[in-house]
C-alpha positions, -999 to 999 in steps of 0.1 A, spaced: 0 0 0 14 34 -10 4 66 7 1 97 -13 8 131 3 -13 159 -12 3 193 -8 -19 211 -33 -52 207 -51 -35 199 -84 -29 163 -95 9 167 -94 11 159 -57 43 143 -47 57 126 -16 77 150 6 114 143 9 130 134 42 143 169 43 107 182 43 99 160 73 128 175 93 119 211 84 91 219 108 83 252 92 76 233 59 52 210 77 35 239 94 30 219 126 53 236 150 50 273 155 84 291 156 89 321 177 102 351 159 134 361 176 140 398 180 165 411 155 191 435 167 212 457 145 250 454 148 251 489 163 224 481 188 242 450 199 275 468 203 258 495 224 240 469 246 253 463 281 255 427 293 248 420 329 252 388 349 221 369 361 216 379 398 202 345 407 235 327 398 261 323 425 297 327 414 331 330 430 368 332 420 389 302 429 426 301 439 438 302 403 418 333 396 391 314 375 354 321 380 333 292 391 295 296 384 272 275 405 239 266 388 212 250 409 187 228 393 150 237 390 128 223 417 97 211 398 80 178 403 93 165 369 129 173 379 125 157 413 110 126 396 138 124 371 164 130 398 152 99 416 154 78 385 187 92 373 214 110 392 209 148 387 229 168 412 212 197 430 241 220 420 265 221 391 298 240 389 310 256 357 346 268 357 356 295 332 390 298 317 411 330 318 393 346 288 359 335 300 367 349 335 377 382 319 344 384 299 324 374 330 339 402 351 332 427 323 295 417 322 286 441 350 258 461 333 281 491 330 304 481 301 290 480 266 298 452 242 319 477 222 340 486 252 344 449 260 357 443 225 383 471 229 394 457 262 398 422 250 416 432 217 441 453 236 448 427 264 451 396 241 466 414 210 437 405 188 425 426 159 391 442 164 372 418 140 386 386 157 377 400 192 342 410 180 333 377 164 346 357 194 330 379 220 296 380 203 295 342 199 305 338 236 279 363 247 253 345 226 261 313 243 259 329 278 226 345 268 211 312 256 221 296 289 205 326 306 237 334 324 236 370 312 210 395 300 214 425 278 203 461 285 197 480 253 201 517 248 168 536 248 153 516 277 146 485 256 155 453 274 159 418 264 166 386 283 190 370 259 199 368 223 180 336 221 146 350 226 122 351 255 108 384 245 116 417 261 106 410 296 136 428 310 139 405 339 166 380 331 173 374 368 139 382 382 150 417 391 143 449 372 172 464 353 189 494 368 199 522 346 
């Protein structure tokens, strides 16, 4: 028995390729959230700030250790009984990650951070910009940092979440 997939009302319907099955937007089943688009200038003028709910400290080697506690929902508690899920996880940043983390204080703009890193590590501006923006994107997706945009616009991270302005549960300070 062969199944025909009708994508239009014409008689030239064809079976979708496996690529179409993987592409959720082609199927129209899963709604995708439109991520807010920032211009390059707006991103360079934004000020990253650490998530206040995270606990962090510097160890003896001068590296930052971020402590992430797991969520306490009934699903997580159930899974933690079936599989070992620790209550707290430590993430140790290297020298460059520590430098970026300390610069994410809500006062320095991304442009200022690029200048600082390019001078300290002898990088040209483009290399420092690409590396820093990728790293900040990763920190934003993990909700370790939030971004304060000029003009009072706020965003939680570069990965979406809307413009709630409360990456850490606290209002942003100007």
